[in-house]
C-alpha positions, 0 to 999 in steps of 0.5 A, spaced: 549 688 160 552 695 160 554 697 153 558 702 149 557 707 144 559 702 139 556 696 141 549 699 140 550 702 134 553 695 132 548 690 135 542 694 132 545 692 125 546 685 125 543 682 120 546 675 122 551 672 126 555 666 124 557 661 131 564 663 133 565 667 126 563 674 123 557 677 122 552 680 117 552 687 118 547 692 115 549 699 112 545 705 112 549 709 107 554 707 102 558 714 099 562 713 093 566 717 088 570 716 082 576 713 084 574 706 088 567 705 084 568 703 077 571 697 078 565 695 083 560 697 078 563 693 072 563 687 077 556 687 078 554 688 071 558 682 069 555 678 073 548 681 071 547 683 079 542 689 080 544 695 085 540 692 091 538 699 094 541 705 089 537 710 094 541 709 100 548 710 095 550 718 094 556 720 090 561 726 089 567 727 085 573 729 089 579 725 088 581 727 081 577 733 080 581 740 078 581 745 083 582 751 077 577 752 072 572 747 073 567 750 068 572 748 062 573 741 060 578 736 064 585 736 061 588 730 064 585 724 060 585 719 066 581 723 071 576 725 065 575 718 064 574 716 071 569 722 072 564 720 066 565 713 068 562 715 075 556 720 072 555 714 067 554 709 072 550 713 077 545 715 071 545 707 069 543 706 076 539 711 079 544 714 084 544 720 086 551 724 084 553 731 086 558 732 080 563 737 079 560 743 079 554 741 082 553 746 088 553 740 093 559 737 090 565 737 094 570 731 098 565 725 100 567 726 107 565 734 107 559 734 103 556 728 106 556 731 113 554 738 111 548 735 107 545 732 113 547 725 110 551 723 116 547 722 122 548 718 129 547 711 129 548 709 122 552 705 119 557 708 114 562 705 109 566 708 103 572 706 099 576 711 102 579 710 109 578 717 112 571 715 112 572 714 120 571 722 119 563 720 120 564 717 127 564 724 129 556 724 130 556 717 133 556 713 127 559 707 125 563 709 119 569 706 116 573 705 109 572 699 105 576 696 099 573 695 092 571 688 092 567 690 099 564 696 095 561 691 090 558 687 096 554 693 099 552 694 092 549 688 091 547 686 098 546 693 102 550 688 107 557 686 109 560 680 112 565 683 118 568 680 124 567 685 130 573 689 132 575 690 139 573 696 143 578 702 144 577 708 149 581 715 149 579 720 154 582 727 154 581 731 160 582 738 162 582 745 158 586 746 152 592 751 152 592 757 147 592 755 140 591 748 141 586 745 135 583 739 134 588 738 129 594 738 135 589 734 139 589 728 134 596 729 132 598 729 139 594 722 141 598 719 135 605 721 137 603 718 144 600 711 142 603 710 135 601 708 129 599 701 130 595 702 137 589 702 134 589 696 130 584 691 130 580 696 135 574 701 134 576 708 138 571 712 142 574 719 144 571 721 151 572 726 155 571 734 156 575 736 150 571 733 145 565 734 149 567 742 148 569 741 141 565 743 135 562 738 130 568 741 125 573 739 130 570 732 132 570 731 125 578 733 124 579 728 130 575 722 127 578 723 120 585 721 123 583 715 127 585 710 121 592 714 122 593 710 129 590 704 126 583 704 128 578 701 124 574 707 125 573 713 131 566 715 134 564 721 139 558 720 142 552 724 140 550 730 144 546 737 143 552 740 139 551 734 134 543 735 134 544 742 133 549 741 127 544 736 123 538 739 125 535 743 118 540 740 114 537 738 107 537 730 108 536 731 115 529 728 118 524 734 119 520 736 125 517 731 128 521 725 125 527 730 127 524 729 134 523 722 134 530 721 132 533 726 137 530 721 142 534 715 139 540 719 139 540 720 146 540 713 147 546 711 144 552 714 149 556 709 152 553 706 158 556 708 165 560 702 167 561 699 160 568 696 159 573 697 154 578 692 151 583 698 152 584 705 154 588 711 154 588 717 158 591 724 157 591 731 160 589 736 156 594 741 159 600 737 156 598 738 149 601 744 145 601 746 137 604 740 134 608 739 128 610 732 124 617 731 122 617 724 119 613 720 114 608 717 118 603 721 122 606 718 129 612 722 128 610 728 131 613 733 136 610 740 139 612 745 135 617 748 140 620 741 140 626 737 137 626 731 133 627 725 138 633 720 138 631 713 136 635 707 133 629 705 130 631 703 122 624 706 120 626 713 123 632 713 120 629 712 113 624 717 114 629 723 117 633 721 111 627 722 106 625 729 110 633 731 110 632 732 118 637 730 123 635 727 130 635 733 136 634 738 131 628 744 131 624 745 125 623 752 128 626 757 122 626 752 118 624 755 110 618 753 107 616 754 100 609 751 100 603 751 105 596 747 103 590 748 107 585 743 105 583 735 105 578 732 108 581 733 115 581 741 115 578 744 109 571 746 113 569 753 114 571 753 121 578 752 119 578 757 114 576 762 119 582 761 124 587 762 118 583 768 116 583 771 123 591 770 123 592 772 116 588 779 117 592 785 116 598 781 114 602 779 107 604 772 105 612 771 105 614 771 097 618 764 098 611 761 099 606 758 095 599 758 099 594 754 096 587 754 100 582 749 097 575 748 100 572 742 102 565 743 098 562 748 094 558 750 100 564 752 104 566 756 098 561 760 098 561 761 105 568 763 105 566 769 100 559 771 103 563 771 110 568 776 106 574 771 108 576 770 100 578 778 100 582 777 106 586 770 103 587 774 096 589 781 099 594 777 103 597 773 097 594 767 098 591 763 092 584 760 093 582 755 089 575 750 087 573 744 092 577 738 091 582 733 095 587 737 091 594 736 094 592 732 100 594 726 095 596 728 088 591 725 084 590 731 081 594 737 078 595 740 084 602 737 086 608 739 091 615 738 087 620 734 088 624 736 095 620 741 097 617 742 104 609 743 105 606 745 111 599 741 110 593 741 114 592 734 110 592 727 114 598 723 111 605 725 111 608 718 107 614 719 102 610 722 096 603 723 098 603 730 096 607 728 090 613 724 088 619 726 092 615 731 096 616 732 103 610 734 108 609 736 115 602 735 118 599 741 122 594 745 123 590 751 120 593 756 125 600 753 124 599 752 116 597 760 116 603 762 120 608 759 116 605 762 110 606 769 113 613 768 115 616 763 110 618 758 115 616 754 121 615 759 127 614 758 135 607 760 134 606 759 142 610 765 143 606 769 139 600 767 142 603 768 150 
């Protein structure tokens, strides 16, 4: 029987099956952070159940962490309490933790891949919907709720109903200035935010085959934004080269044995999917969003579409935009380059390459927030920090930052922010804030110009 990549990984992790019902799936790696783990730790403690396999859990502090003066005591009382609770729980249960200021600290979906914790063929869960990021390596990775965090703590397994399979193929050559963020925003704008509901998605075609691992992570990160439980890309030589030599990756002959197995994972020729979409790369241009979900996206040179949809009208009222309006020349006061979608070194290299020799517009506050301490170090070592600071950008310390405003980094009410994050929901970046999703290139150009520009005119 021909199998998909998803089938192969899923089937090798089945512990037991209930006839005509769900299955029990073994979980290889459980990633935790300070926000969704305390309740699960407390539940197990109250029920006197030990953590079953603490060596398969890795913790980091990210959502609530400040991005300035991380060497000083945390001022926000709730954040301070949650971070202290995480440290206490990890110490009590012998769980590896990269706490604030540790050299490996960072956003959970940035630091795990860069340390080689994320590997092909794994099942990976975390109490965070953007765990789909790790599917870029050919892993089944998805977000879970707090009660499921407790289940994995107790058993290293989850009771699950297998999702249906979806494949999205993008073929051809991308236009100049089109980044992986544009590719996934384009896909979601075409299929909608519910197209993936009930499915696990595989991305296929030469556009993804030619993409860097950072780009693949950006794409898989946003799978959840079209409703999919997760996204996957078949592991290949790009994947193997990325994993090789990283701190927690298998070494020498063990690595070779793993690669031999990983090469068996790609979808068999002739395997069937429950649903498929096909797109041409040449149709994709740099993208921006205009509404309050990631599916409300247009080409940067486009105009807001006409529709009688009630949710669209509501979102345009919130954003103070109008049907038929172009966002070109729209003044912007905040730019944020960061989040688990676009805070890797590749993103900052792209931004620095555009910014070098230019000056930030005076009306813009521009925050650059690396996804991890290792990315922060790379920014310094490669001389990018000098480029950013000379141009007037503010380079902050690692964390989730203004992606979700659970920390001190909030966009003020009524202000527009061109953001490389993954969600533009109402109030996502701060109460009353207005988020426009875009690539690091569009974000950098907006900060320089003080308004949204048609980047394609500069590129061509």
